C-alpha positions as a printed NumPy array, in Angstrom:
array([[ 92.912, 100.03 , 114.903],
       [ 92.693,  96.715, 113.112],
       [ 95.703,  94.411, 112.995],
       [ 95.303,  93.592, 109.326],
       [ 95.994,  95.333, 106.074],
       [ 93.531,  95.646, 103.261],
       [ 94.955,  95.108,  99.799],
       [ 93.791,  97.255,  96.914],
       [ 94.09 ,  96.352,  93.277],
       [ 95.275,  99.583,  91.62 ],
       [ 96.927, 100.104,  88.288],
       [ 99.9  , 102.441,  87.875],
       [ 97.785, 105.309,  86.562],
       [ 95.424, 105.178,  89.538],
       [ 98.339, 105.069,  91.96 ],
       [ 99.887, 108.141,  90.307],
       [ 96.605, 110.06 ,  90.668],
       [ 96.398, 109.144,  94.359],
       [100.037, 110.083,  94.917],
       [ 99.579, 113.462,  93.199],
       [ 96.477, 114.173,  95.292],
       [ 98.365, 113.301,  98.472],
       [101.207, 115.649,  97.504],
       [ 98.675, 118.45 ,  96.997],
       [ 97.029, 117.638, 100.323],
       [100.445, 117.639, 101.963],
       [101.124, 121.176, 100.712],
       [ 97.762, 122.414, 101.995],
       [ 98.261, 120.765, 105.388],
       [101.78 , 122.176, 105.618],
       [100.408, 125.708, 105.268],
       [ 97.711, 124.996, 107.857],
       [100.219, 123.416, 110.232],
       [102.508, 126.441, 109.907],
       [ 99.737, 128.558, 111.439],
       [ 99.822, 126.356, 114.526],
       [ 97.05 , 123.869, 113.806],
       [ 97.771, 120.665, 115.733],
       [ 95.112, 118.772, 113.793],
       [ 96.735, 119.769, 110.5  ],
       [100.174, 118.696, 111.792],
       [ 98.778, 115.296, 112.814],
       [ 97.069, 114.8  , 109.457],
       [100.205, 115.984, 107.631],
       [102.247, 113.31 , 109.392],
       [ 99.696, 110.682, 108.361],
       [ 99.788, 111.833, 104.74 ],
       [103.595, 111.81 , 104.719],
       [103.559, 108.264, 106.091],
       [101.261, 107.11 , 103.29 ],
       [103.428, 108.865, 100.691],
       [106.491, 107.086, 102.077],
       [104.683, 103.748, 101.873],
       [103.751, 104.435,  98.249],
       [107.359, 105.318,  97.458],
       [108.555, 102.052,  99.015],
       [105.934, 100.029,  97.146],
       [107.029, 101.333,  93.771],
       [109.389,  99.055,  91.94 ],
       [112.872, 100.528,  91.857],
       [114.122, 101.718,  88.514],
       [117.007,  99.741,  87.056],
       [120.375, 101.304,  87.707],
       [122.031, 103.012,  84.781],
       [125.561, 101.981,  83.911],
       [128.218, 104.447,  84.994],
       [129.48 , 106.693,  82.26 ],
       [133.171, 106.591,  81.552],
       [135.1  , 109.577,  82.812],
       [136.892, 109.878,  79.526],
       [139.383, 108.083,  77.453],
       [143.008, 108.671,  76.774],
       [144.956, 111.625,  78.078],
       [141.881, 113.751,  78.871],
       [140.45 , 111.041,  81.134],
       [143.737, 110.603,  82.958],
       [144.079, 114.34 ,  83.506],
       [140.633, 114.438,  85.116],
       [141.511, 111.601,  87.462],
       [144.846, 112.973,  88.615],
       [143.84 , 116.614,  88.7  ]])
């Protein structure tokens, strides 16, 4: 295998289509692998690796601020049981 990576210029919509297709392919391969197909198991592992790489490449969503437990007496009763 080559020691370099090719870079693709994809927009978000195209990446979502590819990701959805890979999820579908993963489901199909999972069924095939469950029947004992070694080739399907190998391909399934490859597809899962690509899906993991896509997930890592996505920009993380900003964290939401934590909601307050409550205020006043009700909040204190939740904290202390």
